[in-house]
MARLO-321433 format. One record per residue (C-alpha): residue in one letter; x, y, z. Coordinates in steps of 0.5 Angstrom, whole numbers, padded with zeros to 4 digits, always signed. Layout:
! residues N
AXYZ;...
! end
This chain:
! residues 518
M+0174+0059+0091;A+0167+0060+0094;A+0163+0054+0095;F+0155+0053+0094;A+0150+0048+0096;T+0148+0043+0091;R+0141+0039+0091;T+0144+0033+0095;G+0146+0037+0101;I+0153+0037+0099;I+0158+0043+0100;L+0162+0042+0094;P+0168+0049+0091;K+0165+0053+0086;Q+0170+0053+0080;T+0169+0061+0079;V+0171+0063+0072;K+0175+0069+0071;P+0174+0074+0065;P+0179+0075+0059;I+0184+0080+0060;P+0183+0085+0054;D+0188+0088+0049;D+0185+0094+0050;L+0188+0100+0054;N+0181+0103+0056;A+0178+0097+0057;C+0183+0095+0062;K+0182+0102+0066;Q+0175+0101+0066;I+0176+0094+0069;I+0181+0097+0074;E+0176+0102+0076;Q+0170+0097+0077;L+0175+0093+0082;F+0177+0099+0085;E+0169+0101+0087;R+0167+0093+0089;L+0173+0094+0093;D+0172+0101+0096;E+0164+0098+0097;K+0167+0092+0101;E+0171+0095+0106;S+0166+0099+0107;R+0161+0093+0108;I+0166+0090+0113;D+0167+0096+0116;D+0160+0096+0119;L+0160+0089+0120;M+0166+0090+0125;Q+0162+0096+0127;Q+0156+0091+0129;V+0160+0086+0132;Q+0163+0091+0136;L+0157+0094+0139;L+0154+0088+0140;L+0161+0084+0145;R+0160+0090+0148;A+0153+0090+0149;R+0153+0084+0151;Y+0159+0083+0155;G+0163+0090+0155;R+0162+0096+0160;K+0156+0100+0159;A+0159+0107+0161;E+0163+0111+0154;T+0170+0111+0158;F+0177+0111+0155;N+0184+0112+0157;L+0186+0119+0154;D+0193+0115+0157;Q+0193+0112+0151;L+0193+0117+0146;R+0201+0118+0148;L+0203+0112+0144;F+0201+0117+0137;Q+0204+0122+0139;S+0210+0124+0134;E+0214+0127+0140;P+0214+0126+0146;E+0211+0131+0152;A+0216+0135+0155;A+0216+0133+0163;P+0213+0140+0165;A+0218+0144+0170;D+0219+0144+0177;E+0216+0150+0180;P+0215+0153+0187;Q+0208+0152+0190;P+0206+0158+0194;P+0204+0157+0201;V+0197+0155+0203;V+0194+0159+0206;G+0188+0158+0210;P+0185+0151+0212;V+0186+0145+0208;P+0180+0143+0204;V+0177+0137+0206;S+0175+0132+0202;G+0167+0132+0199;K+0168+0124+0200;A+0162+0121+0206;G+0165+0117+0211;H+0165+0110+0211;G+0162+0109+0218;R+0155+0107+0220;R+0149+0112+0218;K+0145+0114+0224;P+0137+0114+0222;A+0134+0120+0219;S+0130+0125+0224;E+0125+0125+0222;L+0122+0118+0222;P+0117+0115+0227;R+0121+0112+0234;I+0118+0107+0237;R+0121+0107+0245;V+0122+0102+0249;E+0126+0102+0255;Y+0129+0097+0260;K+0130+0098+0267;L+0133+0094+0273;E+0129+0090+0277;D+0127+0092+0284;T+0133+0088+0287;E+0138+0089+0282;L+0138+0098+0285;S+0141+0096+0291;C+0148+0098+0291;P+0152+0091+0292;E+0157+0096+0296;C+0153+0099+0301;G+0146+0098+0300;N+0144+0104+0298;C+0139+0104+0292;R+0141+0106+0286;E+0139+0112+0283;K+0137+0114+0275;I+0144+0119+0272;G+0142+0117+0265;E+0141+0112+0259;E+0145+0109+0252;V+0140+0110+0247;S+0141+0106+0241;E+0138+0104+0234;Q+0136+0100+0228;Y+0131+0099+0224;D+0125+0096+0224;W+0119+0095+0218;V+0111+0095+0220;P+0108+0091+0213;A+0103+0095+0209;A+0096+0094+0211;V+0090+0095+0207;T+0085+0098+0211;V+0077+0099+0211;V+0074+0106+0212;E+0068+0106+0215;H+0064+0113+0213;A+0058+0112+0218;R+0052+0118+0216;F+0048+0119+0222;K+0041+0120+0221;Y+0036+0124+0225;S+0030+0125+0226;C+0024+0129+0230;R+0020+0124+0235;K+0014+0128+0236;C+0013+0129+0228;Q+0016+0123+0227;G+0019+0126+0221;H+0023+0130+0218;V+0029+0125+0217;A+0036+0129+0217;V+0043+0126+0215;A+0050+0128+0216;E+0054+0130+0211;G+0060+0125+0209;A+0066+0125+0206;V+0067+0126+0198;K+0069+0120+0195;P+0074+0121+0188;V+0071+0115+0185;E+0063+0115+0186;K+0060+0110+0190;G+0067+0107+0189;L+0071+0103+0194;A+0078+0107+0192;A+0079+0112+0197;P+0085+0118+0196;G+0090+0113+0199;M+0089+0107+0196;L+0089+0111+0189;S+0094+0114+0190;Y+0098+0108+0192;V+0096+0105+0186;A+0099+0110+0181;T+0106+0111+0186;S+0106+0103+0185;K+0106+0102+0178;F+0109+0109+0175;A+0114+0110+0181;D+0116+0103+0183;H+0114+0100+0176;L+0110+0094+0179;P+0105+0092+0174;L+0097+0092+0176;H+0097+0085+0177;R+0103+0084+0181;L+0099+0089+0185;E+0093+0084+0185;S+0097+0078+0188;I+0100+0083+0193;F+0093+0085+0196;K+0091+0079+0196;R+0096+0076+0201;Q+0093+0081+0204;G+0086+0079+0205;A+0084+0084+0200;S+0081+0081+0193;I+0082+0087+0188;S+0082+0086+0180;R+0087+0088+0176;S+0081+0091+0171;T+0079+0095+0177;M+0085+0098+0179;C+0086+0100+0172;D+0079+0104+0172;W+0083+0107+0179;I+0088+0110+0175;A+0083+0113+0170;T+0079+0116+0174;A+0086+0119+0179;A+0088+0122+0172;A+0081+0125+0170;I+0082+0128+0177;L+0090+0131+0177;L+0088+0133+0169;P+0088+0140+0172;I+0095+0140+0175;Y+0097+0136+0169;E+0095+0142+0164;S+0098+0148+0168;M+0104+0144+0168;K+0104+0144+0162;S+0104+0151+0161;R+0109+0153+0165;V+0114+0148+0161;L+0111+0152+0155;G+0113+0158+0158;S+0120+0157+0160;R+0126+0160+0156;I+0129+0153+0154;I+0126+0146+0153;W+0129+0139+0153;T+0126+0133+0150;D+0127+0126+0148;D+0122+0120+0146;T+0122+0113+0147;P+0118+0107+0144;V+0113+0104+0148;K+0109+0098+0145;L+0100+0100+0144;Q+0096+0094+0144;D+0091+0095+0138;R+0087+0090+0135;S+0087+0092+0129;H+0094+0092+0127;E+0098+0086+0125;K+0100+0083+0131;N+0095+0086+0136;M+0101+0091+0137;R+0104+0097+0134;E+0109+0102+0137;A+0107+0108+0140;R+0112+0114+0143;V+0112+0117+0149;W+0115+0124+0149;V+0118+0128+0155;Y+0119+0136+0156;I+0122+0139+0161;G+0122+0146+0164;D+0128+0151+0165;E+0129+0153+0172;E+0123+0157+0173;N+0119+0152+0171;R+0122+0146+0173;F+0117+0141+0171;T+0117+0134+0167;V+0112+0134+0163;Y+0110+0127+0159;D+0106+0126+0153;F+0103+0120+0149;T+0102+0119+0142;D+0101+0113+0137;S+0106+0114+0132;R+0113+0118+0132;K+0110+0123+0126;R+0112+0130+0127;D+0105+0132+0129;G+0107+0129+0136;P+0112+0135+0138;K+0108+0140+0134;N+0102+0140+0137;F+0105+0139+0145;L+0109+0146+0143;G+0104+0149+0139;N+0107+0157+0138;Y+0113+0155+0143;S+0118+0161+0142;G+0126+0159+0145;Y+0130+0154+0146;L+0129+0147+0144;Q+0134+0142+0146;A+0133+0135+0143;D+0138+0130+0138;A+0137+0130+0131;F+0130+0127+0129;A+0128+0130+0122;G+0121+0131+0126;Y+0123+0138+0129;D+0126+0141+0123;C+0118+0144+0121;I+0119+0146+0129;Y+0126+0150+0127;A+0123+0152+0120;S+0118+0157+0124;G+0124+0162+0126;H+0121+0162+0133;V+0125+0156+0136;R+0132+0155+0137;E+0135+0148+0135;V+0141+0146+0140;A+0144+0139+0140;C+0146+0134+0144;M+0154+0133+0145;A+0153+0126+0148;H+0150+0124+0141;A+0155+0126+0137;R+0161+0124+0142;R+0157+0117+0141;K+0158+0116+0134;F+0166+0117+0135;F+0166+0112+0141;E+0161+0106+0137;S+0167+0108+0131;L+0173+0105+0136;G+0173+0098+0133;S+0174+0101+0126;N+0179+0107+0126;K+0181+0108+0134;R+0186+0113+0133;V+0182+0118+0129;A+0176+0116+0134;E+0181+0117+0140;E+0182+0123+0138;A+0176+0126+0137;L+0173+0124+0145;A+0180+0127+0148;M+0177+0133+0145;I+0170+0133+0147;R+0173+0130+0154;D+0176+0136+0155;L+0169+0140+0153;Y+0166+0136+0159;D+0171+0137+0164;I+0170+0145+0163;E+0163+0144+0164;R+0165+0140+0170;D+0168+0147+0173;A+0163+0151+0171;A+0158+0146+0175;G+0157+0151+0181;L+0158+0158+0178;S+0152+0162+0176;N+0148+0162+0169;A+0153+0168+0166;E+0159+0166+0170;R+0159+0159+0166;R+0157+0162+0160;L+0163+0167+0160;M+0168+0161+0162;R+0165+0158+0156;L+0167+0163+0152;E+0174+0163+0154;R+0176+0155+0155;S+0171+0152+0151;R+0170+0157+0144;P+0178+0154+0143;I+0177+0148+0143;L+0170+0148+0139;Q+0175+0152+0134;Q+0180+0146+0134;F+0174+0141+0133;K+0172+0144+0128;E+0178+0144+0124;W+0179+0137+0126;L+0173+0135+0123;D+0174+0139+0117;L+0180+0135+0114;Q+0177+0128+0116;H+0172+0130+0113;L+0176+0129+0107;C+0181+0123+0108;A+0175+0119+0112;L+0170+0115+0108;P+0163+0118+0107;K+0160+0110+0109;S+0165+0108+0114;P+0164+0109+0122;I+0168+0114+0123;G+0166+0118+0117;K+0159+0117+0119;A+0161+0120+0125;V+0164+0126+0122;N+0159+0128+0118;Y+0154+0127+0124;A+0158+0132+0128;L+0159+0137+0121;N+0151+0137+0119;N+0150+0139+0126;W+0155+0144+0128;Q+0151+0150+0129;A+0146+0147+0133;L+0152+0144+0138;S+0155+0150+0139;V+0149+0153+0141;F+0150+0152+0149;L+0156+0158+0148;E+0150+0163+0148;D+0147+0162+0154;G+0150+0159+0160;E+0143+0155+0163;L+0144+0152+0157;T+0147+0145+0157;I+0152+0141+0152;D+0148+0135+0152;N+0141+0132+0152;N+0142+0128+0158;R+0137+0132+0163;A+0132+0130+0158;E+0135+0123+0157;N+0135+0122+0165;G+0128+0124+0164;M+0126+0117+0160;R+0130+0113+0165;G+0123+0111+0169;I+0119+0110+0163;A+0125+0105+0161;I+0125+0102+0167;G+0117+0101+0167;R+0116+0098+0160;K+0120+0092+0161;N+0114+0091+0167;W+0108+0093+0164;L+0110+0091+0158;F+0104+0095+0153;A+0100+0100+0154;G+0092+0098+0153;S+0089+0103+0149;R+0092+0110+0148;E+0087+0113+0153;G+0092+0108+0158;G+0098+0111+0155;R+0095+0118+0156;N+0093+0117+0163;A+0100+0113+0165;A+0103+0120+0162;I+0099+0124+0167;L+0101+0121+0173;S+0107+0119+0171;S+0109+0127+0170;L+0107+0129+0177;I+0110+0123+0180;T+0117+0125+0176;S+0116+0132+0178;C+0115+0130+0186;K+0122+0127+0185;H+0125+0133+0183;Y+0123+0137+0189;N+0124+0131+0193;I+0117+0130+0195;N+0114+0123+0197;P+0109+0123+0191;Q+0104+0118+0195;A+0103+0123+0200;Y+0103+0128+0194;L+0098+0125+0190;T+0094+0123+0196;D+0093+0130+0199;I+0092+0133+0192;L+0086+0128+0191;T+0083+0129+0197;K+0083+0137+0196;L+0081+0136+0189;S+0075+0131+0189;A+0072+0136+0196;K+0066+0140+0194;S+0071+0147+0194;A+0075+0144+0189;A+0073+0149+0185;D+0076+0155+0189;L+0083+0152+0189;D+0089+0155+0186;V+0092+0150+0181;A+0098+0154+0182;Q+0099+0153+0189;L+0098+0145+0189;L+0104+0145+0184;P+0109+0140+0186;G+0114+0146+0187;T+0109+0150+0191;W+0105+0144+0195;T+0104+0145+0202;P+0103+0138+0206;G+0096+0140+0209;A+0095+0148+0206;V+0088+0149+0203;
! end
């Protein structure tokens, strides 16, 4: 018996009127069929709601990692597995392998850090030997180290250009040539531009916090001025960005992903609209991370960026890539992590079936870990030998579950997702450099995801474009273990000089850059 609210606000039970049962058998069959359809719809709806509740509870209170205990599967086995017979172990030949875990002792400071030596000597009155009275001599020293911090400071560089003239002629004044500035008639030196860019796009500090930091140091620099500096730095570094983009498009494999960001748009409702940042990562020979900014998630974004690209493209199942795959020049590579996530999210509705799928996917990832240190050719052979049988077993299991699971149930959606993308999920067997999932591109999005929590939105399309350029260089520097601030300072100095036109841009990329080289 349901309830409803009256105009007085009092909740009263609602009297449901049951329709009379007809005497006609065909009419009864129709009613029963309708009831079964409604029951299926309600069960599907309940499953969806239960899945949403489980996801919300896991997001609020649960662990973020998608892990589960494989031992739970033994509860569902009809017969216990026989314990393996004890076999004599072969004798260990050679040295016993040492665990790769680092010790718990204190690490010494890195040798490349600058050091300030402070010497402690005995006073002259303490040098005499207490036994014989002779003067003691130095035989060694005990050195201990500790970290210290020298606060950063804003400095002002005075460019004094000396003027010369002829005293006899009282004329012919000549002025010494000064340094070329990145910002014409501006106050920002290359070091300041690189610091602002690194602070925002590597350390994720919004400009209003940088404004406060500078103010504490006695420098009054507004955030609008820093916005102009970022735009100037992006314009100077554009040739580096375009060269990195060209290298990525020349790769055999590209990993890509996208994430939403807010874009300020006065013509839009609430002055905001949803824009997108796309990431494109090249193969090992062209390992650069290049970002692209678009004001929507339309397929024109990746289509315009990739152009006439030919090779493997590893991405999620976004329909916007379909037109790229339809050209025949690009081979689709799907992400097993996305398929795994579908089954993980359906644990709350059908635990046993979901865990069976997760167990097979986990076996595939165990093989990937075993093949991590192998060459591409060796990894391909291992996948064909060990991963292909598991994939065949997984495919047969999916076909069977497709006949049993309700299509609209969480487990049914997970099964259908894997089957619809099965061919693309199996492509990683073809090439050892391909990866089983698209985590490389998703990891490339972490910096953008952290940054947008701080700077909140892009102020304009040009601002989003500038952020993509600077983020591309900074993220690529991180891959090559390069200090992005030192790199940007050196590159901005070189590209601002008069001889910048003679520079080889290929030698300025993060993978080939040498500090101080011309």
